[in-house]
PDB file of N, CA, C and O in Angstrom:
ATOM      1  N   MET A   1     126.920 157.138 116.545  1.00  0.00           N
ATOM      2  CA  MET A   1     128.311 156.694 116.783  1.00  0.00           C
ATOM      3  C   MET A   1     128.213 156.008 117.475  1.00  0.00           C
ATOM      4  O   MET A   1     127.397 155.989 118.397  1.00  0.00           O
ATOM      5  N   LEU A   2     129.450 154.856 117.079  1.00  0.00           N
ATOM      6  CA  LEU A   2     129.449 153.923 118.741  1.00  0.00           C
ATOM      7  C   LEU A   2     130.443 154.301 118.886  1.00  0.00           C
ATOM      8  O   LEU A   2     131.214 154.976 118.204  1.00  0.00           O
ATOM      9  N   PRO A   3     130.488 153.567 120.454  1.00  0.00           N
ATOM     10  CA  PRO A   3     131.585 153.845 121.113  1.00  0.00           C
ATOM     11  C   PRO A   3     133.148 153.200 120.717  1.00  0.00           C
ATOM     12  O   PRO A   3     133.402 152.934 119.542  1.00  0.00           O
ATOM     13  N   GLY A   4     133.825 153.053 121.448  1.00  0.00           N
ATOM     14  CA  GLY A   4     135.409 152.693 121.302  1.00  0.00           C
ATOM     15  C   GLY A   4     135.603 151.337 120.754  1.00  0.00           C
ATOM     16  O   GLY A   4     136.139 150.940 119.719  1.00  0.00           O
ATOM     17  N   PRO A   5     134.836 150.545 122.046  1.00  0.00           N
ATOM     18  CA  PRO A   5     134.991 149.364 122.355  1.00  0.00           C
ATOM     19  C   PRO A   5     133.851 148.419 121.058  1.00  0.00           C
ATOM     20  O   PRO A   5     133.780 147.921 119.934  1.00  0.00           O
ATOM     21  N   VAL A   6     133.482 148.575 121.736  1.00  0.00           N
ATOM     22  CA  VAL A   6     132.274 147.890 120.556  1.00  0.00           C
ATOM     23  C   VAL A   6     132.638 148.201 118.840  1.00  0.00           C
ATOM     24  O   VAL A   6     132.215 147.281 118.141  1.00  0.00           O
ATOM     25  N   TYR A   7     133.160 149.033 118.246  1.00  0.00           N
ATOM     26  CA  TYR A   7     133.575 149.197 117.202  1.00  0.00           C
ATOM     27  C   TYR A   7     135.371 148.611 117.179  1.00  0.00           C
ATOM     28  O   TYR A   7     136.141 148.351 116.255  1.00  0.00           O
ATOM     29  N   PHE A   8     135.443 148.596 118.002  1.00  0.00           N
ATOM     30  CA  PHE A   8     136.751 147.135 117.962  1.00  0.00           C
ATOM     31  C   PHE A   8     136.529 145.852 118.193  1.00  0.00           C
ATOM     32  O   PHE A   8     137.417 145.019 118.012  1.00  0.00           O
ATOM     33  N   TYR A   9     135.277 145.523 118.637  1.00  0.00           N
ATOM     34  CA  TYR A   9     134.840 144.256 118.418  1.00  0.00           C
ATOM     35  C   TYR A   9     134.260 143.871 117.418  1.00  0.00           C
ATOM     36  O   TYR A   9     134.039 142.731 117.010  1.00  0.00           O
ATOM     37  N   LEU A  10     133.958 145.050 116.940  1.00  0.00           N
ATOM     38  CA  LEU A  10     133.154 144.434 115.450  1.00  0.00           C
ATOM     39  C   LEU A  10     133.913 144.792 114.403  1.00  0.00           C
ATOM     40  O   LEU A  10     133.358 145.082 113.343  1.00  0.00           O
ATOM     41  N   ASN A  11     135.342 144.831 114.530  1.00  0.00           N
ATOM     42  CA  ASN A  11     136.427 145.189 114.085  1.00  0.00           C
ATOM     43  C   ASN A  11     137.457 144.025 113.810  1.00  0.00           C
ATOM     44  O   ASN A  11     138.070 143.728 112.785  1.00  0.00           O
ATOM     45  N   ILE A  12     137.440 143.458 115.091  1.00  0.00           N
ATOM     46  CA  ILE A  12     138.561 142.460 115.076  1.00  0.00           C
ATOM     47  C   ILE A  12     137.239 140.856 114.505  1.00  0.00           C
ATOM     48  O   ILE A  12     137.478 140.185 113.501  1.00  0.00           O
ATOM     49  N   THR A  13     135.945 140.589 115.448  1.00  0.00           N
ATOM     50  CA  THR A  13     135.362 139.939 114.440  1.00  0.00           C
ATOM     51  C   THR A  13     134.863 139.879 113.221  1.00  0.00           C
ATOM     52  O   THR A  13     134.372 138.934 112.604  1.00  0.00           O
ATOM     53  N   GLY A  14     135.028 140.911 112.956  1.00  0.00           N
ATOM     54  CA  GLY A  14     135.037 141.012 110.848  1.00  0.00           C
ATOM     55  C   GLY A  14     136.018 140.395 110.546  1.00  0.00           C
ATOM     56  O   GLY A  14     135.884 139.518 109.692  1.00  0.00           O
ATOM     57  N   THR A  15     137.187 140.607 111.070  1.00  0.00           N
ATOM     58  CA  THR A  15     138.714 140.631 110.547  1.00  0.00           C
ATOM     59  C   THR A  15     138.991 138.882 110.943  1.00  0.00           C
ATOM     60  O   THR A  15     139.838 138.193 110.374  1.00  0.00           O
ATOM     61  N   LEU A  16     138.330 138.536 111.723  1.00  0.00           N
ATOM     62  CA  LEU A  16     138.632 137.323 111.872  1.00  0.00           C
ATOM     63  C   LEU A  16     137.902 136.190 110.665  1.00  0.00           C
ATOM     64  O   LEU A  16     138.391 135.164 110.192  1.00  0.00           O
ATOM     65  N   PHE A  17     136.756 136.740 110.443  1.00  0.00           N
ATOM     66  CA  PHE A  17     135.826 135.641 109.290  1.00  0.00           C
ATOM     67  C   PHE A  17     136.449 136.489 108.049  1.00  0.00           C
ATOM     68  O   PHE A  17     136.535 135.899 106.972  1.00  0.00           O
ATOM     69  N   LEU A  18     136.802 137.572 108.121  1.00  0.00           N
ATOM     70  CA  LEU A  18     136.656 138.026 106.359  1.00  0.00           C
ATOM     71  C   LEU A  18     138.119 137.676 105.935  1.00  0.00           C
ATOM     72  O   LEU A  18     138.497 137.234 104.850  1.00  0.00           O
ATOM     73  N   ALA A  19     138.735 137.929 106.868  1.00  0.00           N
ATOM     74  CA  ALA A  19     140.446 137.263 105.685  1.00  0.00           C
ATOM     75  C   ALA A  19     140.527 135.712 105.868  1.00  0.00           C
ATOM     76  O   ALA A  19     141.533 135.200 105.377  1.00  0.00           O
ATOM     77  N   GLY A  20     139.808 135.032 106.373  1.00  0.00           N
ATOM     78  CA  GLY A  20     140.202 133.321 105.376  1.00  0.00           C
ATOM     79  C   GLY A  20     139.312 133.440 105.049  1.00  0.00           C
ATOM     80  O   GLY A  20     139.362 132.807 103.995  1.00  0.00           O
ATOM     81  N   ALA A  21     138.013 133.955 105.154  1.00  0.00           N
ATOM     82  CA  ALA A  21     136.818 133.735 104.266  1.00  0.00           C
ATOM     83  C   ALA A  21     137.466 134.395 102.557  1.00  0.00           C
ATOM     84  O   ALA A  21     137.645 133.553 101.677  1.00  0.00           O
ATOM     85  N   PHE A  22     137.669 135.411 102.346  1.00  0.00           N
ATOM     86  CA  PHE A  22     137.923 136.108 101.283  1.00  0.00           C
ATOM     87  C   PHE A  22     139.072 135.104 100.561  1.00  0.00           C
ATOM     88  O   PHE A  22     138.774 134.631  99.464  1.00  0.00           O
ATOM     89  N   ALA A  23     140.437 134.755 101.184  1.00  0.00           N
ATOM     90  CA  ALA A  23     141.361 134.161 100.558  1.00  0.00           C
ATOM     91  C   ALA A  23     140.200 132.582 100.063  1.00  0.00           C
ATOM     92  O   ALA A  23     139.844 132.284  98.923  1.00  0.00           O
ATOM     93  N   ALA A  24     139.959 132.060 100.994  1.00  0.00           N
ATOM     94  CA  ALA A  24     139.561 130.427 100.807  1.00  0.00           C
ATOM     95  C   ALA A  24     138.041 130.933  99.751  1.00  0.00           C
ATOM     96  O   ALA A  24     137.460 130.053  99.115  1.00  0.00           O
ATOM     97  N   PHE A  25     137.591 132.283  99.697  1.00  0.00           N
ATOM     98  CA  PHE A  25     136.678 132.299  98.060  1.00  0.00           C
ATOM     99  C   PHE A  25     137.287 132.593  96.732  1.00  0.00           C
ATOM    100  O   PHE A  25     136.979 132.167  95.619  1.00  0.00           O
ATOM    101  N   VAL A  26     138.331 133.515  97.148  1.00  0.00           N
ATOM    102  CA  VAL A  26     139.196 133.761  96.103  1.00  0.00           C
ATOM    103  C   VAL A  26     139.883 132.987  95.363  1.00  0.00           C
ATOM    104  O   VAL A  26     139.987 132.933  94.137  1.00  0.00           O
ATOM    105  N   GLY A  27     140.605 132.055  96.644  1.00  0.00           N
ATOM    106  CA  GLY A  27     141.253 131.222  95.876  1.00  0.00           C
ATOM    107  C   GLY A  27     140.757 130.071  94.949  1.00  0.00           C
ATOM    108  O   GLY A  27     141.192 129.795  93.830  1.00  0.00           O
ATOM    109  N   GLY A  28     139.369 129.218  95.910  1.00  0.00           N
ATOM    110  CA  GLY A  28     139.048 128.219  95.612  1.00  0.00           C
ATOM    111  C   GLY A  28     137.338 128.727  93.594  1.00  0.00           C
ATOM    112  O   GLY A  28     136.410 128.111  93.071  1.00  0.00           O
ATOM    113  N   LEU A  29     137.933 129.926  93.412  1.00  0.00           N
ATOM    114  CA  LEU A  29     137.288 130.238  92.331  1.00  0.00           C
ATOM    115  C   LEU A  29     138.171 130.507  91.197  1.00  0.00           C
ATOM    116  O   LEU A  29     137.909 130.263  90.019  1.00  0.00           O
ATOM    117  N   PHE A  30     139.156 130.989  91.622  1.00  0.00           N
ATOM    118  CA  PHE A  30     140.462 131.487  90.005  1.00  0.00           C
ATOM    119  C   PHE A  30     141.780 130.837  90.445  1.00  0.00           C
ATOM    120  O   PHE A  30     142.815 131.197  89.883  1.00  0.00           O
ATOM    121  N   TRP A  31     141.822 129.845  91.473  1.00  0.00           N
ATOM    122  CA  TRP A  31     142.976 129.063  91.480  1.00  0.00           C
ATOM    123  C   TRP A  31     142.867 127.683  90.944  1.00  0.00           C
ATOM    124  O   TRP A  31     141.900 127.060  91.381  1.00  0.00           O
ATOM    125  N   ARG A  32     143.569 127.108  90.168  1.00  0.00           N
ATOM    126  CA  ARG A  32     142.833 125.333  89.909  1.00  0.00           C
ATOM    127  C   ARG A  32     143.041 124.614  90.751  1.00  0.00           C
ATOM    128  O   ARG A  32     142.079 123.869  90.939  1.00  0.00           O
ATOM    129  N   ARG A  33     144.329 124.345  91.770  1.00  0.00           N
ATOM    130  CA  ARG A  33     145.050 123.996  92.649  1.00  0.00           C
ATOM    131  C   ARG A  33     144.575 123.667  93.707  1.00  0.00           C
ATOM    132  O   ARG A  33     144.826 122.611  94.287  1.00  0.00           O
ATOM    133  N   ALA A  34     143.164 125.309  94.420  1.00  0.00           N
ATOM    134  CA  ALA A  34     142.696 125.022  95.438  1.00  0.00           C
ATOM    135  C   ALA A  34     141.701 123.730  95.802  1.00  0.00           C
ATOM    136  O   ALA A  34     140.981 123.067  95.055  1.00  0.00           O
ATOM    137  N   ASN A  35     141.993 123.608  97.556  1.00  0.00           N
ATOM    138  CA  ASN A  35     141.530 122.577  97.788  1.00  0.00           C
ATOM    139  C   ASN A  35     140.431 122.755  98.657  1.00  0.00           C
ATOM    140  O   ASN A  35     139.638 123.685  98.512  1.00  0.00           O
ATOM    141  N   THR A  36     140.315 121.645  99.837  1.00  0.00           N
ATOM    142  CA  THR A  36     139.427 121.978 101.248  1.00  0.00           C
ATOM    143  C   THR A  36     140.618 122.366 101.997  1.00  0.00           C
ATOM    144  O   THR A  36     140.968 123.369 102.619  1.00  0.00           O
ATOM    145  N   ALA A  37     140.950 121.611 101.816  1.00  0.00           N
ATOM    146  CA  ALA A  37     142.173 122.615 102.919  1.00  0.00           C
ATOM    147  C   ALA A  37     143.296 123.125 103.019  1.00  0.00           C
ATOM    148  O   ALA A  37     144.058 123.131 103.987  1.00  0.00           O
ATOM    149  N   GLY A  38     143.448 123.701 101.686  1.00  0.00           N
ATOM    150  CA  GLY A  38     143.726 124.953 101.495  1.00  0.00           C
ATOM    151  C   GLY A  38     142.421 126.310 102.123  1.00  0.00           C
ATOM    152  O   GLY A  38     142.419 127.412 102.671  1.00  0.00           O
ATOM    153  N   GLY A  39     141.782 125.631 101.761  1.00  0.00           N
ATOM    154  CA  GLY A  39     140.774 126.776 102.495  1.00  0.00           C
ATOM    155  C   GLY A  39     140.924 127.027 104.302  1.00  0.00           C
ATOM    156  O   GLY A  39     141.082 128.069 104.938  1.00  0.00           O
ATOM    157  N   TYR A  40     140.776 125.370 104.828  1.00  0.00           N
ATOM    158  CA  TYR A  40     141.040 125.202 106.248  1.00  0.00           C
ATOM    159  C   TYR A  40     141.680 125.910 106.941  1.00  0.00           C
ATOM    160  O   TYR A  40     141.494 126.471 108.020  1.00  0.00           O
ATOM    161  N   CYS A  41     142.857 125.815 105.886  1.00  0.00           N
ATOM    162  CA  CYS A  41     144.205 126.737 106.753  1.00  0.00           C
ATOM    163  C   CYS A  41     144.024 128.425 106.570  1.00  0.00           C
ATOM    164  O   CYS A  41     144.260 129.292 107.412  1.00  0.00           O
ATOM    165  N   ALA A  42     143.545 128.579 105.238  1.00  0.00           N
ATOM    166  CA  ALA A  42     142.909 130.417 105.125  1.00  0.00           C
ATOM    167  C   ALA A  42     142.014 130.653 106.225  1.00  0.00           C
ATOM    168  O   ALA A  42     142.645 131.440 106.931  1.00  0.00           O
ATOM    169  N   MET A  43     141.186 130.484 106.641  1.00  0.00           N
ATOM    170  CA  MET A  43     140.555 130.163 107.797  1.00  0.00           C
ATOM    171  C   MET A  43     141.161 130.544 108.988  1.00  0.00           C
ATOM    172  O   MET A  43     141.111 131.610 109.601  1.00  0.00           O
ATOM    173  N   ILE A  44     141.738 129.509 109.217  1.00  0.00           N
ATOM    174  CA  ILE A  44     142.879 129.240 110.487  1.00  0.00           C
ATOM    175  C   ILE A  44     143.928 130.416 110.718  1.00  0.00           C
ATOM    176  O   ILE A  44     143.906 131.094 111.745  1.00  0.00           O
ATOM    177  N   GLY A  45     145.059 130.654 109.458  1.00  0.00           N
ATOM    178  CA  GLY A  45     145.552 131.427 109.028  1.00  0.00           C
ATOM    179  C   GLY A  45     145.012 133.335 109.315  1.00  0.00           C
ATOM    180  O   GLY A  45     145.790 134.261 109.545  1.00  0.00           O
ATOM    181  N   GLY A  46     144.028 133.392 109.239  1.00  0.00           N
ATOM    182  CA  GLY A  46     143.192 134.736 109.252  1.00  0.00           C
ATOM    183  C   GLY A  46     142.847 134.510 110.563  1.00  0.00           C
ATOM    184  O   GLY A  46     142.936 135.640 111.042  1.00  0.00           O
ATOM    185  N   ALA A  47     142.568 133.898 111.298  1.00  0.00           N
ATOM    186  CA  ALA A  47     141.887 134.317 112.503  1.00  0.00           C
ATOM    187  C   ALA A  47     143.788 134.409 113.395  1.00  0.00           C
ATOM    188  O   ALA A  47     144.347 135.404 113.857  1.00  0.00           O
ATOM    189  N   VAL A  48     144.135 133.408 113.349  1.00  0.00           N
ATOM    190  CA  VAL A  48     145.381 133.793 113.678  1.00  0.00           C
ATOM    191  C   VAL A  48     146.170 135.080 114.334  1.00  0.00           C
ATOM    192  O   VAL A  48     146.491 135.586 115.409  1.00  0.00           O
ATOM    193  N   GLY A  49     146.282 135.312 112.284  1.00  0.00           N
ATOM    194  CA  GLY A  49     146.840 136.807 112.024  1.00  0.00           C
ATOM    195  C   GLY A  49     145.597 138.144 113.129  1.00  0.00           C
ATOM    196  O   GLY A  49     145.957 139.217 113.613  1.00  0.00           O
ATOM    197  N   SER A  50     144.513 137.654 113.183  1.00  0.00           N
ATOM    198  CA  SER A  50     143.696 138.464 113.819  1.00  0.00           C
ATOM    199  C   SER A  50     143.790 138.998 115.159  1.00  0.00           C
ATOM    200  O   SER A  50     143.662 140.074 115.743  1.00  0.00           O
ATOM    201  N   VAL A  51     144.153 137.429 115.471  1.00  0.00           N
ATOM    202  CA  VAL A  51     144.866 137.789 117.075  1.00  0.00           C
ATOM    203  C   VAL A  51     145.776 137.533 117.947  1.00  0.00           C
ATOM    204  O   VAL A  51     145.841 136.793 118.929  1.00  0.00           O
ATOM    205  N   THR A  52     146.964 138.777 117.076  1.00  0.00           N
ATOM    206  CA  THR A  52     147.609 138.341 116.975  1.00  0.00           C
ATOM    207  C   THR A  52     147.165 140.262 117.842  1.00  0.00           C
ATOM    208  O   THR A  52     148.000 140.456 118.726  1.00  0.00           O
ATOM    209  N   TYR A  53     146.762 140.750 117.798  1.00  0.00           N
ATOM    210  CA  TYR A  53     146.633 142.150 117.927  1.00  0.00           C
ATOM    211  C   TYR A  53     146.887 142.484 119.460  1.00  0.00           C
ATOM    212  O   TYR A  53     147.458 143.408 120.040  1.00  0.00           O
ATOM    213  N   PHE A  54     145.974 140.919 120.016  1.00  0.00           N
ATOM    214  CA  PHE A  54     146.205 140.747 121.772  1.00  0.00           C
ATOM    215  C   PHE A  54     147.479 140.736 122.428  1.00  0.00           C
ATOM    216  O   PHE A  54     147.642 140.540 123.632  1.00  0.00           O
ATOM    217  N   PHE A  55     148.507 140.989 121.455  1.00  0.00           N
ATOM    218  CA  PHE A  55     150.104 140.276 121.782  1.00  0.00           C
ATOM    219  C   PHE A  55     150.921 142.066 121.349  1.00  0.00           C
ATOM    220  O   PHE A  55     152.130 142.200 121.160  1.00  0.00           O
ATOM    221  N   HIS A  56     150.003 143.108 121.288  1.00  0.00           N
ATOM    222  CA  HIS A  56     150.324 143.875 121.737  1.00  0.00           C
ATOM    223  C   HIS A  56     151.471 144.951 120.624  1.00  0.00           C
ATOM    224  O   HIS A  56     152.365 145.770 120.833  1.00  0.00           O
ATOM    225  N   ILE A  57     150.411 144.011 118.719  1.00  0.00           N
ATOM    226  CA  ILE A  57     150.590 144.368 118.029  1.00  0.00           C
ATOM    227  C   ILE A  57     149.615 145.922 117.229  1.00  0.00           C
ATOM    228  O   ILE A  57     148.396 146.079 117.286  1.00  0.00           O
ATOM    229  N   PRO A  58     150.519 146.763 116.619  1.00  0.00           N
ATOM    230  CA  PRO A  58     149.056 147.879 116.165  1.00  0.00           C
ATOM    231  C   PRO A  58     148.181 147.015 115.370  1.00  0.00           C
ATOM    232  O   PRO A  58     148.451 146.180 114.507  1.00  0.00           O
ATOM    233  N   ALA A  59     146.713 147.539 116.021  1.00  0.00           N
ATOM    234  CA  ALA A  59     145.743 146.796 114.852  1.00  0.00           C
ATOM    235  C   ALA A  59     145.871 146.780 113.194  1.00  0.00           C
ATOM    236  O   ALA A  59     145.559 145.860 112.439  1.00  0.00           O
ATOM    237  N   ALA A  60     146.453 148.144 112.843  1.00  0.00           N
ATOM    238  CA  ALA A  60     146.617 147.617 111.371  1.00  0.00           C
ATOM    239  C   ALA A  60     147.636 146.878 110.755  1.00  0.00           C
ATOM    240  O   ALA A  60     147.686 146.304 109.667  1.00  0.00           O
ATOM    241  N   TYR A  61     148.425 147.006 111.656  1.00  0.00           N
ATOM    242  CA  TYR A  61     149.483 145.471 111.715  1.00  0.00           C
ATOM    243  C   TYR A  61     148.633 143.889 111.170  1.00  0.00           C
ATOM    244  O   TYR A  61     148.555 143.314 110.084  1.00  0.00           O
ATOM    245  N   ALA A  62     148.040 143.577 112.697  1.00  0.00           N
ATOM    246  CA  ALA A  62     147.200 142.213 112.806  1.00  0.00           C
ATOM    247  C   ALA A  62     146.129 142.424 111.713  1.00  0.00           C
ATOM    248  O   ALA A  62     145.679 141.324 111.393  1.00  0.00           O
ATOM    249  N   GLY A  63     145.559 143.426 111.028  1.00  0.00           N
ATOM    250  CA  GLY A  63     144.547 143.369 110.313  1.00  0.00           C
ATOM    251  C   GLY A  63     144.961 142.779 108.653  1.00  0.00           C
ATOM    252  O   GLY A  63     144.305 142.072 107.888  1.00  0.00           O
ATOM    253  N   MET A  64     146.312 143.402 108.505  1.00  0.00           N
ATOM    254  CA  MET A  64     147.308 143.359 107.228  1.00  0.00           C
ATOM    255  C   MET A  64     147.970 141.640 107.217  1.00  0.00           C
ATOM    256  O   MET A  64     148.162 140.978 106.196  1.00  0.00           O
ATOM    257  N   SER A  65     148.260 141.139 108.801  1.00  0.00           N
ATOM    258  CA  SER A  65     148.835 139.760 108.734  1.00  0.00           C
ATOM    259  C   SER A  65     147.444 138.891 108.789  1.00  0.00           C
ATOM    260  O   SER A  65     147.510 137.699 108.491  1.00  0.00           O
ATOM    261  N   ALA A  66     146.077 139.518 109.197  1.00  0.00           N
ATOM    262  CA  ALA A  66     145.070 138.267 108.972  1.00  0.00           C
ATOM    263  C   ALA A  66     145.167 137.839 107.655  1.00  0.00           C
ATOM    264  O   ALA A  66     145.221 136.638 107.388  1.00  0.00           O
ATOM    265  N   PHE A  67     145.204 139.060 106.462  1.00  0.00           N
ATOM    266  CA  PHE A  67     145.030 138.870 105.097  1.00  0.00           C
ATOM    267  C   PHE A  67     146.242 138.063 104.772  1.00  0.00           C
ATOM    268  O   PHE A  67     146.078 136.972 104.226  1.00  0.00           O
ATOM    269  N   ALA A  68     147.369 138.464 105.034  1.00  0.00           N
ATOM    270  CA  ALA A  68     148.636 138.015 104.395  1.00  0.00           C
ATOM    271  C   ALA A  68     148.709 136.174 105.484  1.00  0.00           C
ATOM    272  O   ALA A  68     148.952 135.181 104.799  1.00  0.00           O
ATOM    273  N   LEU A  69     148.578 136.046 106.406  1.00  0.00           N
ATOM    274  CA  LEU A  69     148.481 134.494 106.689  1.00  0.00           C
ATOM    275  C   LEU A  69     147.642 133.885 106.150  1.00  0.00           C
ATOM    276  O   LEU A  69     147.881 132.691 105.965  1.00  0.00           O
ATOM    277  N   ALA A  70     146.136 134.518 105.608  1.00  0.00           N
ATOM    278  CA  ALA A  70     144.780 133.865 105.295  1.00  0.00           C
ATOM    279  C   ALA A  70     145.146 133.132 103.737  1.00  0.00           C
ATOM    280  O   ALA A  70     144.609 132.099 103.338  1.00  0.00           O
ATOM    281  N   ALA A  71     146.358 134.059 102.847  1.00  0.00           N
ATOM    282  CA  ALA A  71     146.088 133.944 101.862  1.00  0.00           C
ATOM    283  C   ALA A  71     147.944 132.906 102.227  1.00  0.00           C
ATOM    284  O   ALA A  71     148.193 132.046 101.381  1.00  0.00           O
ATOM    285  N   ALA A  72     148.422 132.983 102.747  1.00  0.00           N
ATOM    286  CA  ALA A  72     149.519 132.049 102.516  1.00  0.00           C
ATOM    287  C   ALA A  72     149.471 130.855 103.142  1.00  0.00           C
ATOM    288  O   ALA A  72     150.277 129.951 102.922  1.00  0.00           O
ATOM    289  N   GLY A  73     148.187 130.769 104.240  1.00  0.00           N
ATOM    290  CA  GLY A  73     147.306 129.536 104.361  1.00  0.00           C
ATOM    291  C   GLY A  73     146.906 128.830 103.151  1.00  0.00           C
ATOM    292  O   GLY A  73     147.265 127.663 102.990  1.00  0.00           O
ATOM    293  N   MET A  74     146.234 129.399 102.335  1.00  0.00           N
ATOM    294  CA  MET A  74     145.775 129.196 100.901  1.00  0.00           C
ATOM    295  C   MET A  74     146.617 128.109 100.105  1.00  0.00           C
ATOM    296  O   MET A  74     146.509 126.903  99.878  1.00  0.00           O
ATOM    297  N   VAL A  75     147.560 129.186  99.772  1.00  0.00           N
ATOM    298  CA  VAL A  75     147.990 128.308  99.089  1.00  0.00           C
ATOM    299  C   VAL A  75     149.233 127.222  99.529  1.00  0.00           C
ATOM    300  O   VAL A  75     150.088 126.676  98.831  1.00  0.00           O
ATOM    301  N   ALA A  76     148.978 127.155 100.884  1.00  0.00           N
ATOM    302  CA  ALA A  76     150.231 126.597 101.392  1.00  0.00           C
ATOM    303  C   ALA A  76     149.589 125.394 100.917  1.00  0.00           C
ATOM    304  O   ALA A  76     149.729 124.722  99.895  1.00  0.00           O
ATOM    305  N   GLY A  77     148.570 125.270 102.309  1.00  0.00           N
ATOM    306  CA  GLY A  77     147.424 124.209 102.661  1.00  0.00           C
ATOM    307  C   GLY A  77     147.026 123.545 101.089  1.00  0.00           C
ATOM    308  O   GLY A  77     146.998 122.336 100.861  1.00  0.00           O
ATOM    309  N   SER A  78     146.790 124.409 100.282  1.00  0.00           N
ATOM    310  CA  SER A  78     146.131 123.492  99.131  1.00  0.00           C
ATOM    311  C   SER A  78     147.979 122.707  98.467  1.00  0.00           C
ATOM    312  O   SER A  78     147.842 121.539  98.105  1.00  0.00           O
ATOM    313  N   LEU A  79     148.727 122.983  98.397  1.00  0.00           N
ATOM    314  CA  LEU A  79     150.089 122.538  97.476  1.00  0.00           C
ATOM    315  C   LEU A  79     150.328 121.443  98.424  1.00  0.00           C
ATOM    316  O   LEU A  79     150.642 120.333  97.994  1.00  0.00           O
ATOM    317  N   LEU A  80     150.183 121.703  99.879  1.00  0.00           N
ATOM    318  CA  LEU A  80     150.518 119.978 100.817  1.00  0.00           C
ATOM    319  C   LEU A  80     149.796 119.250 100.592  1.00  0.00           C
ATOM    320  O   LEU A  80     150.038 118.055 100.422  1.00  0.00           O
ATOM    321  N   ALA A  81     148.264 119.999 100.503  1.00  0.00           N
ATOM    322  CA  ALA A  81     147.065 118.528 100.057  1.00  0.00           C
ATOM    323  C   ALA A  81     147.155 118.150  98.797  1.00  0.00           C
ATOM    324  O   ALA A  81     146.396 117.233  98.481  1.00  0.00           O
ATOM    325  N   ARG A  82     147.594 118.418  98.280  1.00  0.00           N
ATOM    326  CA  ARG A  82     147.558 117.928  96.829  1.00  0.00           C
ATOM    327  C   ARG A  82     146.986 116.221  96.453  1.00  0.00           C
ATOM    328  O   ARG A  82     147.355 115.120  96.860  1.00  0.00           O
ATOM    329  N   ARG A  83     146.109 116.589  95.656  1.00  0.00           N
ATOM    330  CA  ARG A  83     145.829 115.021  95.303  1.00  0.00           C
ATOM    331  C   ARG A  83     146.249 114.623  93.925  1.00  0.00           C
ATOM    332  O   ARG A  83     145.892 115.253  92.929  1.00  0.00           O
ATOM    333  N   ALA A  84     147.035 113.539  93.885  1.00  0.00           N
ATOM    334  CA  ALA A  84     147.635 112.531  92.857  1.00  0.00           C
ATOM    335  C   ALA A  84     146.475 112.443  91.925  1.00  0.00           C
ATOM    336  O   ALA A  84     145.365 111.949  92.127  1.00  0.00           O
ATOM    337  N   VAL A  85     147.066 113.155  90.623  1.00  0.00           N
ATOM    338  CA  VAL A  85     146.210 113.444  89.614  1.00  0.00           C
ATOM    339  C   VAL A  85     145.939 112.333  88.844  1.00  0.00           C
ATOM    340  O   VAL A  85     145.177 112.420  87.882  1.00  0.00           O
TER     341      VAL A  85
END
């Protein structure tokens, strides 16, 4: 069994990467308008959502906000940096 601080560290660092990577991966595979800028925004949004825990936000809300901000970043970044076809 892992001690509390080790589990906490693994949880935060995992969410930092996983939220943005999941949004970028799913958006890139299944959304035709997805682009690189959206992927970058998803990674940044996932990291920002994870770091909100350090501002005394409960861990469950910080984790969910990481995934929500990553998805919003994917959509907003892809639509704002849209290529002219």
